C-alpha positions as CSV (number, residue, x, y, z in Angstrom):
1,M,-153.3,24.6,-185.4
2,L,-150.5,26.3,-187.3
3,R,-149.5,29.9,-187.2
4,R,-146.7,31.9,-189.1
5,Q,-145.4,35.2,-187.9
6,T,-143.3,37.3,-190.3
7,D,-141.1,36.1,-190.7
8,K,-124.2,13.3,-199.7
9,A,-114.8,2.2,-207.6
10,A,-116.4,0.7,-210.2
11,A,-117.8,-2.3,-208.4
12,V,-119.6,-0.1,-206.0
13,I,-121.0,2.1,-208.7
14,A,-122.0,-0.9,-210.8
15,A,-124.0,-2.2,-207.8
16,V,-125.8,1.1,-207.6
17,I,-126.6,1.2,-211.3
18,M,-127.7,-2.4,-211.4
19,A,-130.1,-1.8,-208.5
20,A,-131.5,1.2,-210.3
21,L,-131.9,-0.5,-213.7
22,T,-133.4,-3.6,-212.1
23,W,-136.1,-1.5,-210.6
24,S,-136.7,0.8,-213.6
25,C,-137.0,-1.6,-216.6
26,T,-106.3,25.0,-173.5
27,V,-105.2,28.2,-174.4
28,S,-107.5,30.3,-176.3
29,Q,-110.6,32.0,-175.3
30,P,-114.1,30.8,-176.1
31,A,-115.8,32.2,-179.2
32,T,-117.5,35.5,-179.1
33,D,-121.0,34.0,-178.6
34,T,-121.2,33.9,-174.8
35,K,-124.2,31.6,-174.5
36,D,-123.2,28.1,-173.3
37,M,-124.8,25.4,-175.5
38,S,-123.1,22.3,-173.9
39,Y,-126.5,20.6,-173.6
40,I,-126.7,20.1,-177.4
41,Y,-124.0,17.4,-177.2
42,N,-125.3,15.9,-173.9
43,P,-128.0,13.3,-174.4
44,A,-128.9,13.4,-170.7
45,R,-129.8,17.0,-171.1
46,N,-131.5,16.9,-174.5
47,V,-135.3,17.0,-174.7
48,Y,-135.2,16.0,-178.4
49,T,-132.8,14.5,-180.9
50,P,-134.1,16.1,-184.1
51,S,-132.9,15.8,-187.6
52,F,-132.7,18.8,-190.0
53,A,-132.6,19.4,-193.8
54,V,-132.7,22.5,-195.9
55,F,-134.5,22.7,-199.3
56,D,-134.3,25.7,-201.7
57,E,-137.9,25.9,-202.8
58,G,-137.5,29.0,-205.0
59,D,-135.2,31.9,-205.8
60,E,-136.2,33.7,-202.5
61,T,-137.4,30.8,-200.3
62,S,-135.6,28.0,-198.4
63,V,-137.6,25.5,-196.3
64,L,-136.0,24.3,-193.1
65,S,-137.3,20.8,-192.2
66,I,-137.1,19.7,-188.5
67,G,-137.9,16.0,-187.8
68,I,-138.8,14.7,-184.4
69,R,-139.7,11.1,-183.6
70,R,-143.1,10.5,-182.1
71,A,-141.6,8.8,-179.0
72,E,-140.0,12.1,-178.0
73,F,-143.3,14.0,-178.0
74,F,-145.2,14.4,-174.7
75,F,-149.0,13.9,-175.1
76,S,-151.5,15.1,-172.6
77,E,-155.3,15.0,-172.4
78,A,-155.4,18.3,-170.4
79,N,-156.9,20.4,-173.2
80,P,-160.5,21.6,-174.0
81,K,-161.1,18.7,-176.4
82,G,-159.9,16.0,-173.9
83,E,-157.7,14.5,-176.7
84,S,-154.2,13.1,-176.3
85,M,-152.3,15.9,-177.8
86,A,-148.8,17.4,-177.9
87,S,-148.4,21.2,-178.0
88,M,-145.3,22.5,-179.7
89,L,-143.8,25.8,-180.6
90,I,-141.1,26.2,-183.4
91,S,-139.2,29.4,-183.4
92,V,-136.6,30.3,-186.0
93,R,-134.4,33.3,-186.3
94,L,-132.4,33.5,-189.5
95,Y,-129.1,35.4,-189.6
96,D,-127.3,36.4,-192.9
97,N,-123.6,35.6,-192.4
98,T,-122.6,37.5,-195.6
99,M,-124.2,40.6,-194.1
100,G,-122.4,40.6,-190.8
101,G,-124.8,38.3,-189.1
102,S,-127.8,40.6,-189.5
103,L,-131.3,39.3,-188.9
104,A,-132.8,38.1,-192.3
105,D,-136.0,36.5,-191.3
106,T,-138.0,35.2,-188.3
107,A,-140.7,32.6,-188.0
108,V,-142.9,31.2,-185.3
109,Y,-145.2,28.2,-185.6
110,K,-147.5,26.6,-183.1
111,Y,-148.6,23.0,-183.5
112,D,-151.2,20.9,-181.6
113,L,-150.6,17.3,-182.7
114,T,-152.5,14.1,-182.0
115,R,-150.6,10.8,-181.8
116,E,-152.0,9.9,-185.3
117,Q,-150.7,13.1,-186.8
118,A,-147.3,12.6,-185.3
119,G,-146.9,9.2,-187.0
120,G,-143.4,7.6,-186.6
121,E,-141.8,11.0,-187.2
122,Y,-143.3,14.5,-187.6
123,I,-141.6,16.9,-189.8
124,F,-142.0,20.6,-189.2
125,R,-141.4,22.7,-192.3
126,V,-140.5,26.4,-191.9
127,P,-140.2,28.6,-195.0
128,L,-137.6,31.3,-194.8
129,K,-136.6,34.2,-196.9
130,T,-133.2,33.6,-198.5
131,T,-131.1,34.9,-201.4
132,I,-128.8,33.0,-203.8
133,G,-125.2,33.7,-203.0
134,S,-125.6,34.1,-199.3
135,S,-124.8,31.9,-196.3
136,Y,-127.0,31.7,-193.2
137,T,-127.2,30.5,-189.6
138,A,-130.6,29.5,-188.4
139,E,-131.2,29.7,-184.6
140,V,-133.9,27.0,-184.0
141,K,-135.9,26.6,-180.8
142,V,-138.2,23.6,-180.3
143,I,-140.4,24.2,-177.3
144,D,-142.6,21.7,-175.6
145,L,-145.4,24.0,-174.3
146,I,-146.8,21.3,-172.0
147,R,-143.5,20.3,-170.2
148,Q,-142.0,23.8,-170.7
149,R,-138.8,22.3,-172.1
150,T,-136.8,23.9,-174.8
151,L,-134.2,22.7,-177.3
152,Q,-132.1,25.3,-179.0
153,T,-129.6,24.7,-181.8
154,F,-128.0,26.4,-184.8
155,I,-128.2,25.2,-188.4
156,Y,-125.6,26.6,-191.0
157,F,-126.3,26.5,-194.7
158,E,-125.4,28.3,-198.0
159,R,-127.4,29.1,-201.0
160,T,-125.0,28.5,-203.9
161,G,-127.4,28.4,-206.8
162,K,-128.3,25.8,-209.5
163,Y,-125.9,23.1,-208.4
164,S,-126.6,23.3,-204.7
165,K,-127.3,20.2,-202.6
166,H,-130.3,22.1,-201.2
167,N,-132.0,21.7,-204.6
168,F,-132.6,18.0,-203.8
169,N,-135.0,16.1,-201.5
170,I,-134.9,12.4,-200.9
171,R,-137.6,10.0,-199.7
172,D,-137.9,6.3,-198.9
173,H,-139.0,4.5,-202.0
174,F,-141.5,2.2,-200.2
175,S,-143.0,4.4,-197.5
176,K,-142.7,7.6,-199.6
177,N,-141.7,9.4,-196.4
178,E,-139.3,12.3,-196.7
179,L,-135.8,11.5,-195.3
180,L,-133.9,14.3,-193.6
181,T,-130.7,12.3,-193.0
182,R,-128.1,12.2,-195.8
183,V,-126.7,8.9,-194.4
184,V,-128.0,5.8,-196.3
185,R,-127.9,2.1,-195.6
186,K,-126.8,-0.6,-198.0
187,D,-130.2,-2.2,-198.3
188,Q,-132.2,1.1,-198.5
189,F,-134.0,2.2,-201.7
190,I,-134.6,5.9,-202.1
191,N,-136.0,8.3,-204.6
192,I,-134.2,11.5,-205.4
193,L,-136.4,14.5,-206.1
194,S,-135.4,17.8,-207.7
195,P,-138.6,19.5,-208.8
196,S,-136.9,22.8,-209.7
197,L,-134.2,21.3,-211.9
198,Q,-135.9,18.2,-213.4
199,P,-132.6,17.0,-215.1
200,D,-132.5,14.3,-217.8
201,T,-129.4,12.8,-216.2
202,L,-127.7,12.7,-212.8
203,W,-123.9,12.3,-212.7
204,L,-122.8,10.1,-209.8
205,F,-119.3,10.7,-208.4
206,Y,-118.0,7.9,-206.1
207,Y,-115.4,8.6,-203.4
208,A,-113.8,5.9,-201.3
209,P,-114.5,6.1,-197.5
210,V,-112.1,7.9,-195.2
211,K,-111.0,5.4,-192.5
212,A,-107.9,7.1,-191.1
213,I,-107.8,7.8,-187.4
214,P,-107.3,11.5,-186.6
215,P,-104.1,12.4,-184.8
216,S,-104.2,13.2,-181.1
217,P,-105.1,16.8,-180.1
218,S,-101.5,17.8,-179.4
219,T,-100.1,16.4,-182.6
220,V,-100.0,19.0,-185.4
221,L,-100.6,17.0,-188.6
222,P,-102.9,17.8,-191.5
223,E,-106.4,16.3,-191.6
224,V,-107.0,13.3,-193.8
225,T,-109.7,14.2,-196.2
226,L,-111.4,12.7,-199.3
227,A,-109.3,12.2,-202.4
228,P,-109.7,15.3,-204.6
229,E,-110.9,13.2,-207.6
230,P,-113.6,10.5,-207.5
231,E,-112.8,6.9,-208.1
232,A,-115.6,6.6,-210.6
233,I,-118.1,8.8,-212.5
234,V,-121.3,7.2,-213.9
235,P,-124.4,8.8,-215.5
236,I,-127.8,7.8,-214.3
237,V,-131.0,8.5,-216.2
238,Y,-133.1,10.7,-213.9
239,S,-136.5,9.9,-212.7
240,D,-138.0,11.0,-209.3
241,T,-139.7,7.6,-209.1
242,L,-136.5,5.5,-209.8
243,P,-135.5,3.5,-206.8
244,I,-131.7,3.7,-206.2
245,M,-129.6,2.1,-203.5
246,F,-126.0,2.6,-202.4
247,P,-124.7,-0.7,-201.1
248,G,-121.0,0.1,-200.7
249,E,-119.3,2.3,-198.1
250,G,-118.2,5.6,-199.3
251,I,-119.4,9.0,-200.4
252,Y,-121.8,9.5,-203.3
253,L,-122.1,13.0,-204.9
254,L,-124.9,13.4,-207.4
255,S,-124.7,16.4,-209.8
256,V,-126.8,17.6,-212.7
257,D,-123.5,18.3,-214.6
258,S,-120.6,16.0,-215.4
259,L,-118.1,18.8,-214.9
260,I,-119.5,20.2,-211.7
261,R,-118.4,18.7,-208.3
262,E,-121.4,20.0,-206.4
263,G,-124.8,18.6,-205.6
264,L,-126.6,16.0,-203.4
265,V,-124.1,14.2,-201.1
266,L,-125.0,10.8,-199.6
267,G,-122.8,8.8,-197.2
268,N,-122.8,5.0,-196.5
269,F,-120.8,4.6,-193.3
270,G,-121.3,0.8,-192.9
271,P,-124.0,-1.6,-191.8
272,D,-124.2,-0.6,-188.1
273,H,-124.0,3.2,-188.4
274,P,-124.7,5.1,-186.2
275,S,-124.8,2.3,-183.6
276,M,-122.1,-0.5,-183.3
277,T,-123.4,-3.9,-182.7
278,S,-120.9,-6.3,-184.3
279,P,-117.2,-7.0,-183.2
280,E,-116.1,-6.0,-186.7
281,T,-117.5,-2.5,-186.2
282,M,-116.7,-2.2,-182.5
283,I,-113.0,-2.9,-182.8
284,P,-111.9,0.0,-185.1
285,P,-112.9,2.8,-182.6
286,L,-110.5,1.2,-180.0
287,A,-107.7,2.8,-182.0
288,Y,-107.8,5.7,-179.6
289,L,-106.9,3.4,-176.7
290,A,-105.2,0.4,-178.1
291,T,-101.6,0.1,-179.4
292,P,-101.0,-0.7,-183.1
293,E,-100.0,-4.2,-182.1
294,E,-103.2,-4.7,-180.1
295,M,-105.3,-3.4,-183.0
296,D,-103.6,-5.7,-185.6
297,A,-104.2,-8.7,-183.3
298,M,-107.9,-7.9,-182.8
299,L,-108.5,-7.1,-186.4
300,A,-106.8,-10.4,-187.5
301,A,-108.4,-12.5,-184.7
302,E,-110.2,-15.7,-185.8
303,K,-112.8,-14.9,-183.2
304,P,-113.1,-11.1,-183.1
305,K,-115.7,-11.1,-180.3
306,L,-113.4,-13.0,-177.9
307,A,-110.6,-10.7,-178.8
308,L,-112.7,-7.6,-178.2
309,D,-114.0,-8.9,-174.8
310,Q,-110.4,-9.8,-173.8
311,F,-109.2,-6.3,-174.5
312,W,-111.7,-4.8,-172.1
313,L,-111.2,-7.5,-169.5
314,D,-107.5,-6.8,-169.5
315,R,-108.3,-3.2,-168.7
316,T,-110.5,-3.9,-165.7
317,G,-109.9,-7.5,-164.5
318,S,-113.7,-7.6,-163.9
319,I,-116.5,-8.6,-166.2
320,E,-118.9,-6.2,-164.5
321,R,-116.5,-3.2,-164.8
322,S,-115.8,-4.2,-168.4
323,K,-119.5,-4.1,-169.2
324,E,-119.7,-0.6,-167.7
325,L,-116.7,0.7,-169.6
326,I,-118.0,-0.8,-172.8
327,R,-121.4,0.8,-172.3
328,I,-119.9,4.3,-171.7
329,Y,-117.3,4.1,-174.5
330,Y,-119.7,2.9,-177.2
331,N,-122.5,5.2,-176.1
332,R,-120.1,8.0,-176.7
333,T,-119.2,6.5,-180.1
334,L,-122.9,6.2,-181.0
335,F,-123.6,9.9,-180.2
336,S,-120.4,10.9,-182.0
337,N,-121.8,9.3,-185.1
338,Y,-125.1,11.1,-184.5
339,Y,-123.8,14.5,-183.8
340,F,-120.6,14.8,-185.9
341,S,-120.8,12.6,-189.0
342,S,-119.8,14.6,-192.1
343,Y,-118.0,13.0,-195.1
344,K,-116.8,10.4,-192.6
345,A,-118.4,8.7,-189.7
346,G,-118.6,10.9,-186.6
347,W,-116.3,8.8,-184.5
348,L,-113.5,9.5,-187.0
349,T,-113.8,13.2,-186.8
350,D,-111.8,15.5,-184.5
351,R,-114.9,16.3,-182.5
352,G,-115.8,12.7,-182.2
353,M,-112.3,11.8,-181.0
354,V,-112.4,14.4,-178.2
355,Y,-116.0,13.5,-177.3
356,I,-115.2,9.8,-176.9
357,I,-112.2,10.2,-174.8
358,Y,-113.1,13.3,-172.7
359,G,-116.9,12.9,-172.7
360,P,-119.6,15.6,-173.4
361,P,-118.0,19.1,-172.9
362,D,-118.9,21.3,-169.9
363,K,-119.1,24.4,-172.1
364,V,-119.9,24.9,-175.7
365,Y,-119.7,28.2,-177.5
366,K,-120.7,28.5,-181.2
367,N,-120.6,31.1,-183.9
368,A,-120.6,31.0,-187.8
369,E,-116.8,30.2,-187.9
370,G,-116.8,27.3,-185.5
371,E,-117.2,26.2,-182.0
372,S,-115.2,26.0,-178.7
373,W,-115.5,23.2,-176.1
374,G,-114.5,23.7,-172.5
375,Y,-113.7,20.9,-170.1
376,R,-113.7,21.9,-166.4
377,Q,-110.4,21.4,-164.6
378,P,-109.8,21.0,-160.8
379,Q,-110.8,24.3,-159.1
380,V,-108.1,26.7,-158.2
381,K,-108.2,27.8,-154.5
382,S,-107.0,31.3,-153.8
383,R,-106.6,33.1,-150.5
384,W,-107.2,36.8,-150.0
385,G,-106.6,37.6,-146.3
386,S,-108.9,35.4,-144.3
387,Q,-111.1,34.5,-147.2
388,Y,-110.8,31.8,-149.9
389,T,-112.1,32.0,-153.4
390,Y,-112.6,29.2,-155.9
391,E,-112.1,29.7,-159.6
392,D,-113.3,27.4,-162.4
393,Q,-110.7,26.8,-165.1
394,Y,-111.2,25.0,-168.4
395,L,-109.3,23.2,-171.0
396,W,-110.4,24.6,-174.4
397,F,-110.6,22.8,-177.7
398,N,-111.3,25.1,-180.6
399,F,-112.9,23.7,-183.8
400,R,-112.9,25.6,-187.1
401,R,-115.7,25.1,-189.6
402,Q,-114.2,23.6,-192.8
403,K,-115.9,24.6,-196.0
404,N,-116.2,21.9,-198.6
405,I,-118.7,20.5,-201.1
406,F,-119.4,17.4,-199.1
407,S,-120.7,18.5,-195.7
408,D,-121.8,21.6,-193.7
409,N,-120.9,19.6,-190.5
410,D,-117.1,19.4,-191.0
411,F,-115.1,20.9,-188.2
412,V,-111.3,20.7,-187.7
413,L,-109.5,21.0,-184.4
414,N,-107.1,23.9,-184.1
415,R,-104.2,21.8,-182.6
416,A,-101.8,24.7,-182.4
417,S,-104.1,26.3,-179.8
418,T,-104.1,23.2,-177.6
419,P,-100.4,22.4,-176.8
420,V,-101.5,20.9,-173.4
421,S,-104.4,18.5,-173.8
422,Y,-103.7,15.8,-171.1
423,W,-104.3,13.2,-173.9
424,D,-101.7,10.7,-172.7
425,I,-103.1,10.9,-169.2
426,A,-106.6,10.4,-170.5
427,V,-105.7,7.4,-172.6
428,A,-103.7,5.9,-169.7
429,R,-106.7,6.2,-167.4
430,W,-109.0,4.4,-169.8
431,R,-106.4,1.7,-170.2
432,E,-106.4,1.4,-166.4
433,G,-110.1,0.7,-166.5
434,K,-111.2,4.2,-165.5
435,V,-113.4,6.7,-167.3
436,F,-111.2,9.8,-167.6
437,R,-112.5,13.0,-166.1
438,L,-110.4,16.2,-166.5
439,D,-111.7,17.7,-163.2
440,N,-110.7,14.5,-161.4
441,P,-107.8,13.1,-163.4
442,E,-106.9,10.5,-160.8
């Protein structure tokens, strides 16, 4: 049952084209939003790990797609039909940022799904009233009516017109399933759909991957971004049935105009993304902990797995403790890739760096301009006469939303607002074989 209420180098490029042709012939205050949303970055507290995409269906309509894996649904036979069903409520409130955050549209859908309907992933599609030239924030609530559990999150998007990335859909070439992610694998064939444009040619702009490690929170240095100009520009004859793959790491921007740097953006972040299962991909994230000399030695090692294992064993002196540290560190790296990937892998972003070293934040406040993370410090004990009071204090990291053509998920740390971050202490604790906690730094 369904109900509506009102409301992402030449060799790399050549490989892409060949594949296509083959198949075709502390210091500041939190943000003004006072609602704590720390659970959205804490997998232990999340009911779902959904994926999202926005598609501009017409001049006045955008469709918000919300994908949830079947394994995350809760099915019950406690219903009049006695069938194994999941009961879901999707609620969306759309705010127009260009109009001071005024409410632009609302929608509520109720779904009763069988296991067969859910498939491997079920995609909820919510049409919303939008206007070209405006930017929006969608407040999304996914509610499990059986378990009475709710996921709330915010999706930011802009309607920029003809060349917008939201004029494109992608799907898996073989299964024909819609893909909400804009991260592609080297061996994955996709179809690109743009029913409203139907161009004769797509122009592919290739940008080399960003691999630079962000500076520590207390180091005021500019962010390393993509090169302003692409390394290669190649035309591709357009067909919505043409299988295309992107085997090399980097960013691929596809536009309907050779002079316009705007359109569908796809990222290839390596063979293991978002997880890390090989020593070659597990060593680079250690740059937050290891010295440059240690990193050079591990990257040049004849047997990288032995070098990786030895690094962690040197930290703890114990195989069991090393395993535990490895589990925590790379779980955080995995979720950084899931939550924070933009035009670079999530672990290379400012938010990913903070998340890996400090862990999930205790407080998260979001608004249209960015988000603030709070980490709880040791309680302050105060005495008033014969009574004692305890006050929670937080170390705040403030991230500013960075507007660019490549990603709506690009946030930059305001380093000037965090002169004291305890970064050196945090790294020292990890190197001593301990998981750093700000509220218990020892």
